[in-house]
C-alpha positions in Angstrom: -3.3 161.2 46.4 -1.3 158.2 45.1 -1.0 154.9 47.2 2.6 154.2 48.4 3.5 150.8 47.7 6.4 148.9 49.3 9.3 148.4 47.1 10.6 145.0 46.3 13.7 145.7 48.4 11.7 146.5 51.4 9.7 143.2 50.9 12.9 141.2 50.6 14.2 142.8 53.7 11.1 141.8 55.7 11.3 138.3 54.4 15.0 137.8 55.2 14.2 139.2 58.8 11.5 136.5 59.2 13.8 133.8 58.1 16.7 135.1 60.4 14.3 135.2 63.3 12.9 131.7 62.5 16.5 130.4 62.3 17.5 132.0 65.6 14.4 130.4 67.2 15.3 127.1 65.8 18.9 127.4 67.1 17.6 128.3 70.7 15.3 125.5 70.7 17.8 122.9 69.6 20.2 124.4 72.1 17.6 124.1 74.9 16.9 120.6 73.8 20.5 119.7 73.8 21.0 121.2 77.3 18.0 119.4 78.7 19.2 116.1 77.4 22.8 116.6 78.7 21.3 117.6 82.1 18.9 114.7 81.9 21.6 112.2 81.0 23.9 113.7 83.8 21.1 113.0 86.4 21.0 109.3 85.2 24.7 108.8 85.8 24.7 107.4 89.4 27.8 107.5 91.6 29.6 104.3 92.3 28.1 102.5 95.3 30.2 100.9 98.3 30.6 97.3 97.5 29.2 94.4 99.6 31.6 91.9 98.0 35.2 92.9 97.2 35.5 90.6 94.0 32.4 89.1 92.6 34.3 86.9 90.1 34.5 83.1 91.0 38.2 81.9 91.0 38.6 79.6 88.1 40.6 77.1 90.1 38.0 76.8 92.9 36.8 73.4 92.0 36.1 70.5 94.4 38.5 67.6 94.1 38.0 65.0 91.3 35.9 62.0 92.1 38.8 59.6 91.5 40.5 61.3 94.4 37.6 61.6 96.8 35.8 58.2 96.4 36.5 54.5 96.4 35.8 53.4 92.8 32.0 53.5 92.0 31.1 54.4 95.7 27.9 56.5 95.5 27.2 59.1 98.1 24.5 61.6 99.3 26.2 65.0 98.3 24.8 68.2 100.1 25.1 71.5 98.5 24.2 74.6 100.5 23.4 77.7 98.3 22.3 81.2 99.3 20.5 83.5 97.0 21.8 86.9 97.5 21.8 90.5 96.3 25.1 92.2 96.5 26.9 95.3 95.0 30.2 94.7 93.5 32.6 96.0 90.7 31.7 95.2 87.2 34.7 97.1 85.6 37.2 99.8 86.6 35.0 102.7 88.1 31.7 100.8 87.6 29.7 99.1 90.2 26.6 96.8 89.7 24.1 95.0 92.0 24.5 91.3 91.3 22.1 88.5 92.2 24.1 85.4 93.1 24.5 82.2 94.6 26.9 82.3 97.5 28.2 85.8 96.7 29.9 84.8 93.5 29.4 84.7 89.8 29.3 82.2 88.5 27.9 80.2 91.6 29.8 77.4 93.1 30.9 74.5 91.1 29.0 71.4 92.0 30.6 68.0 91.4 29.0 64.7 92.0 29.1 61.2 90.3 26.7 59.3 88.2 24.3 57.5 90.8 24.7 60.0 93.6 21.8 61.5 95.5 22.2 65.3 95.4 20.6 67.4 98.1 20.1 70.9 97.3 19.5 73.5 100.0 18.6 77.0 98.8 18.2 80.1 101.3 17.0 83.4 100.2 18.8 85.9 102.2 17.0 89.4 102.3 18.7 92.1 100.2 21.4 94.4 101.5 20.2 97.7 102.9 20.9 99.8 99.8 18.5 101.0 97.3 17.1 98.3 95.0 16.9 98.9 91.2 13.4 98.2 89.7 13.0 95.3 87.4 9.6 95.5 85.7 8.1 91.9 85.8 6.3 91.6 82.5 4.1 89.1 80.9 7.2 87.7 79.0 7.5 85.1 81.8 4.1 83.9 82.0 4.6 81.1 79.6 7.2 79.5 81.9 6.0 80.5 85.3 2.6 79.3 84.7 3.3 75.8 85.8 4.9 76.9 89.0 2.9 77.9 92.1 3.0 81.5 93.0 5.0 82.1 96.2 4.2 84.8 99.0 6.5 86.1 101.3 6.3 83.3 104.1 4.3 80.8 101.8 0.9 81.8 102.9 -1.6 84.8 101.9 -2.0 86.0 105.5 1.5 87.6 105.8 1.6 91.6 106.1 4.8 92.9 104.5 6.5 95.9 105.7 7.7 98.8 103.7 11.3 97.4 103.3 10.1 93.9 102.3 7.6 95.3 99.8 10.3 97.3 98.2 12.5 94.2 98.2 9.7 92.3 96.3 9.0 95.1 93.7 12.7 95.2 93.0 12.5 91.7 91.6 13.7 89.9 94.6 10.2 88.3 95.4 11.6 84.9 95.0 14.6 83.0 93.8 15.0 79.3 92.8 17.2 77.0 91.0 16.9 75.0 87.8 19.7 72.5 87.3 20.0 71.0 83.9 21.3 67.8 85.4 17.8 67.1 87.0 15.2 65.0 85.3 11.8 66.4 86.2 9.6 69.2 85.7 11.3 72.6 86.1 14.8 71.0 86.8 13.9 71.4 90.5 12.9 75.0 90.2 9.4 74.4 91.4 10.6 72.9 94.7 13.1 75.6 95.4 11.0 78.8 95.0 12.1 80.6 98.1 10.6 84.0 99.4 12.9 86.3 101.5 14.4 84.5 104.6 13.1 81.3 103.5 14.8 77.9 103.0 13.8 75.1 100.9 15.5 71.5 100.2 15.1 68.9 97.6 16.9 65.9 96.3 17.4 64.3 93.0 19.4 61.3 91.5 22.1 62.2 89.3 21.6 59.7 86.4 23.1 61.3 83.5 26.9 62.0 83.1 27.8 65.3 81.7 28.7 69.1 82.4 25.5 71.1 82.9 24.3 74.6 83.6 22.1 75.7 86.4 20.4 79.0 87.0 17.5 80.8 88.7 14.1 80.1 87.2 12.0 82.7 89.0 10.4 85.4 87.0 11.6 87.4 85.1 14.1 84.4 84.4 16.2 86.3 81.9 16.8 89.1 84.4 17.8 86.8 87.3 20.3 85.2 84.9 21.6 88.3 83.5 22.2 89.5 87.0 24.5 86.7 87.8 22.4 83.7 89.1 24.0 80.8 87.1 26.7 78.1 87.5 27.8 74.7 86.4 27.2 71.2 87.8 29.5 68.2 86.8 28.0 64.7 86.9 31.1 62.5 86.4 30.5 59.1 85.1 31.0 56.0 87.3 34.5 55.7 88.4 35.3 59.3 87.5 37.0 61.2 84.8 40.6 60.4 83.9 43.0 62.5 85.9 44.0 66.0 84.7 46.9 68.2 86.3 44.8 71.3 86.3 41.1 72.0 86.1 39.4 75.2 85.7 35.8 76.7 85.8 34.8 79.2 83.6 31.3 80.6 82.6 30.5 83.4 80.0 27.7 85.9 81.0 26.1 89.0 79.7 25.5 92.2 81.7 22.8 94.6 80.1 23.5 98.0 81.9 21.7 101.2 81.1 25.0 103.0 80.7 27.3 102.1 77.6 30.1 99.8 78.0 33.0 101.6 80.0 30.6 104.2 81.5 31.6 104.9 85.0 29.4 105.0 88.1 26.9 102.6 89.4 25.0 100.8 86.7 21.6 99.2 86.6 19.9 96.5 84.7 18.4 97.8 81.4 15.3 95.7 80.6 14.9 97.0 77.1 18.5 95.9 76.1 18.0 92.5 77.7 14.8 91.9 75.7 16.7 93.0 72.5 19.7 90.7 73.4 22.1 93.6 73.1 24.5 93.3 76.2 27.0 96.2 77.0 29.3 93.7 78.6 30.0 90.1 77.8 32.3 88.6 80.6 33.9 85.6 81.9 33.2 84.9 85.5 31.0 87.9 86.4 33.2 90.9 85.8 35.7 92.5 83.4 39.1 91.2 84.1 38.1 88.4 86.6 40.4 85.9 84.9 43.4 88.4 84.4 46.3 89.4 86.5 46.0 87.8 89.9 42.9 85.9 88.7 44.6 84.3 85.6 44.6 80.5 85.2 48.0 79.2 86.0 49.6 75.9 84.6 53.1 74.4 83.9 54.7 73.2 80.8 53.6 69.5 80.3 50.4 69.9 82.3 47.3 68.3 81.0 44.8 71.1 81.3 41.0 70.7 81.6 38.5 73.6 81.4 34.8 73.2 82.3 33.2 76.0 80.0 29.6 77.2 80.2 27.4 79.9 78.7 24.7 81.4 80.9 22.9 83.9 78.8 21.2 84.6 75.4 24.3 84.6 73.2 26.3 81.5 72.1 30.0 81.6 72.7 32.9 81.0 70.1 35.3 79.8 72.7 39.0 80.0 71.8 42.4 80.1 73.3 44.9 82.1 71.2 47.9 80.0 70.6 46.4 76.8 71.8 44.6 74.0 70.1 42.2 71.8 72.1 43.4 68.2 72.0 39.9 67.1 72.9 36.6 68.8 73.0 33.4 67.2 74.5 30.6 69.2 72.9 27.1 69.9 74.2 28.1 68.9 77.6 28.7 65.1 76.6 31.6 63.9 78.4 31.2 60.2 77.8 31.2 60.0 74.0 34.3 60.0 71.9 35.6 63.7 71.8 36.3 66.0 68.9 40.1 66.1 68.1 42.3 69.2 67.5 39.8 71.8 67.5 40.6 75.4 67.3 37.2 77.0 68.3 34.1 75.4 69.8 30.6 76.8 69.8 28.8 76.7 73.1 25.1 77.6 73.1 23.3 79.6 75.7 22.4 77.3 78.5 25.0 74.8 77.4 28.5 73.8 78.4 31.5 71.9 77.2 34.6 70.3 78.5 38.0 71.0 76.6 41.4 69.3 77.3 44.8 70.2 76.0 48.4 69.8 77.0 50.3 73.0 77.9 53.4 72.7 75.7 55.2 76.2 75.4 55.5 78.8 78.3 53.9 82.1 78.1 50.7 84.0 78.2 47.6 82.7 76.4 44.3 84.5 76.0 40.9 82.8 76.6 38.3 84.7 74.2 34.9 84.5 72.7 36.2 84.8 69.2 33.4 87.2 68.2 36.3 89.5 69.1 34.4 92.6 69.9 33.1 90.7 72.9 36.6 90.0 74.1 38.5 93.2 73.1 35.8 95.7 73.8 33.1 94.1 76.2 35.2 92.0 78.5 35.1 88.3 77.5 38.8 88.0 77.9 40.8 85.8 80.2 44.5 84.7 80.7 46.4 81.3 80.9 49.9 81.6 82.2 52.0 78.6 81.4 55.2 78.6 83.4 58.4 76.5 82.7 61.5 76.2 80.5 61.4 77.0 76.7 60.7 74.1 74.7 63.0 74.2 71.5 61.6 73.4 68.2 57.9 74.1 68.6 58.1 77.9 68.1 61.0 80.4 67.7 62.1 83.3 66.0 64.2 83.1 62.8 65.2 86.6 62.3 
């Protein structure tokens, strides 16, 4: 009896069936994986939270009166500054909320204005976090090199304190302490070691303002970059003896970065993404805390003929290319140096992270001008955009349409 061998066609059919079955299994696995990822992504999109502060953005015109208005010439004072470290939910962009860490419920914190020779008294109170859920910030060894020279702070200053569940959660969320490092201070830590406050604690220190300039201040508690990215920064101006020359309008603008887990424009409540922060890849780059803070009702306002002065700082990791579209800065005082001869007729000025500048110009033509970081994706796509509205009659001969 002869053996019956499978034909070539039969073998080919079996092989094809195996390939088809394998392809079907692959398609199913890919589909399941995609469905799982989509479902997982949906789970990470949190709904917007109710806000604690209606508008987190500091008003650009909210600046103390100039020294020449407030003082008799060369009269020094003791200037007291009361700051509150808070954690509040507010709007970052349309349809997007974020938990900010702030000084006095605003970003940037209050503009501090003193004169060379003044004694400055800083009081910092750490208000306990709001009742909402806190997002977790993993305190890593990245901050050890800086925090090593500052003493550790426990909840009430000693190791006998027993923390409750709510306070423990508050600590683990990254709010174990706050502090302030003012770049205008000469001394270790810029005051940070003297102001490390635990929840519901207040500390006060003073320093002599000896160097005129425009300086950044920020929280210096670990993880320092996280505290800064969440909004704990501002500017302090030390005017030279006798004060700065008069200006018609003065404004306060600070550029910051927000590192959200979701992509720029993604709706819902967003949390800090530590990996993006460490990679220095922010989703948002903003003026005064949020997208649109300096537009519409928050726009800077001036009149034709006004001498305009802007104090501009950068809080975060990225340098800013500060520019006003349609303006030329008459004077730029780079690196925070307000006593040396300024640069003249500057289009764009580079301001480093942790640095500041003072710019001045005369508003000559009415209309809307845009403040931008001229790395323009930051302005157009990520939020570093503000408006200056100049009011007044047209000025012939400066700019006009021909045809």
